[in-house]
N, C-alpha and C positions, 0 to 999 in steps of 0.2 A: 667682749669679755676677754681679759688676758689671763694667761696661765703662767705661773712662775715655774720655770724649769731649772733644776739644779743638775749640774754636770759633775762628774767625778773625774778628778785629775789623777794621773798615774805618775809614779816615779820610774826612773830607769830600772831599778831593781824589780819592780812589779812588772814592767814591760818585758824584761828578760825572763821572769818566771812564767809569763804567758807563752813565751816562745818555747821554753823548756817543757811546759806541760802540754804543748800541742794546740793551745787555743789559737796562737798565731803560728803560722808555718814560716820556715826560713825563706821560702820563695814568695811569701806575701809581699806585695809592694807597698809597705807602710813604713813610717818613721815616727818617732816620738818628738813632738814639738810643743814646748810649754805645757807638758802634762797631757796633751791630747794625741791620740793615735790618728795620724793623718794618712790617707791613701795617696800614694804618689801617682803622678800623671803617667800615662803610657809613654814609652820611648819611641819616637818616630825614627825613620831611617836617617833623616838629616841630623837629628840629635845624636844618634849612635855614631854616625860618620864623624861628627865634630869631636865627640869623645875619643874615638879611635885616633883621630889626628892629634889631639892634645897628648895622648899617651905616647905616640911616636915622638912628638916634639920634646917632651920632657924626659924621654928615655936617656938622653945624654947625661943628665944629672944622676940617674940611677946607676949608670955604668961607672961613674966616678965615685959612687957610694957617698955622695953628698947629701942624699935625701932618699926617702921612700915615697912612693906614689900610691895613694889609696884610690881605687876606682870604685865609686859608689859604695864605699865602706863607711860604717858608722864612725862618728867622732863624738866623744863624750864631752858636752859643753856645760852641763849642769845636772842637778839631781832629777830634773824633769824634762831634759832635752838631749836627745841623741840623734841628730840629723844624719842623713846620708848624702853629703854633697856629691856631685858628679865626680869631682877630682879633689884630692887633698895632697898637698905637697908637705911632707912631714920631716921632722928632724930624724936623722939616721939613727937607728938602734940595731945592734947586731941581731937581736931576736925578732925584729920586724913587727913589733906590736902583736906578737902571738899570745902574749899573756893578758892583754887588755886592749881596749880601744884607746886611741890617742886622746890627749887632753889639750885644752886651748894653748898652753905654753909650749906645746910640741908641734904646733901647726905653723908652717911658714905661710901657706896660702891655701884658701879654699876656692874652688871654682864651681859655679852653678851654670849649667847650660839651660837657657830659658827659651821655650817656644810656647807651650801651653801652660807652663808653670810660672809665668812672669809675676802674677799677683802674689802667689804664695812665696816666691823667692824674695820679692821686694818688701812685702808687707809683714811677713812672718819670719822668714829665715834671716834676712839682713839685720833686723833689730836684735834677734837672739845672738847672732854672731858678734855684734857690737857689744852687747851686754857681757858676753864671755871674753871680751877683749881679744878677739881674733884680729890680728893686726892688718891683714890684707885679704880681700875677697874680690874675685872677678865674677861678673855676671856677663855671660856670653849671650847676648840677645840676638837670637837667630832671626826673629821677625824684622827687627829694625836694623840688622846687620851692623851691630856695634858691640864693642867690649867695654863694659863699664868697670872701672877700678875703684874700689872703696878702701880708703885708708883712714888712719887716726880715729879709732873707735873711742867714743865718749858717751857714757850712758847707754841708750838704746839706738844710737845713730852713729854714722860715720861723718867726720867733719870735712873730709876731702873726697870728692867724687870726680874722677877723670873719665873722659870718653875717648875711645880710640876707634878709628875706622880703617878700612882697607887703605893701604898706602902708608900706614904708620907702623911703628914697632912698639912693643911693650915688654917690660922685664919685671920679674918678681923682685920685690924689695930685697929679699934675702940673697938674691943672685943677680945683682945689677948688670953684670957683664953677659948674662944669658938673655939674649934678645930674640924675641919671637915676632915674626911678621903677622900682623892682624889678619891679613888676607889669607894666610895659611890656617889660622884658627877658624875663620869664617868659611873656609873651603871655597875661596874665590879664585 
């Protein structure tokens, strides 16, 4: 015997209302993806170390005031999705997005660090990012020791996928002269 189950999808406004009312706490490790409140994976020391290194590497752009760097901060991508990528490289605004979360056209690059969250990142987040027309996403795969670069969003997929390994360099599209050694990203 099968049972029909109906789920209720939430909007970003309803999600924020749950936070303001105390149903969800600010330190709860959840994010809103396609109307569903998803529990985020715990952060391992390797994941945290990779994130710390990326913050160091991207700090040069911050000093020049070319961009803002969001560290596990929400990005508003639709009425039903407000993911919290590990890192977001954002267009510079004097008020540093203190009035609202950044929108897709203000995103230069999103970075997801994947260890235990690879399935969620690939199967749920990447299609949502493509639908929102986020022009560039990096998936730092700590298990397979590769940085995957997703470009050219169309529909719910990216048309171009490039893979980088230790020994190679990678640059954000928005800052092609800003080169990062993949070995530094992967902590090699």
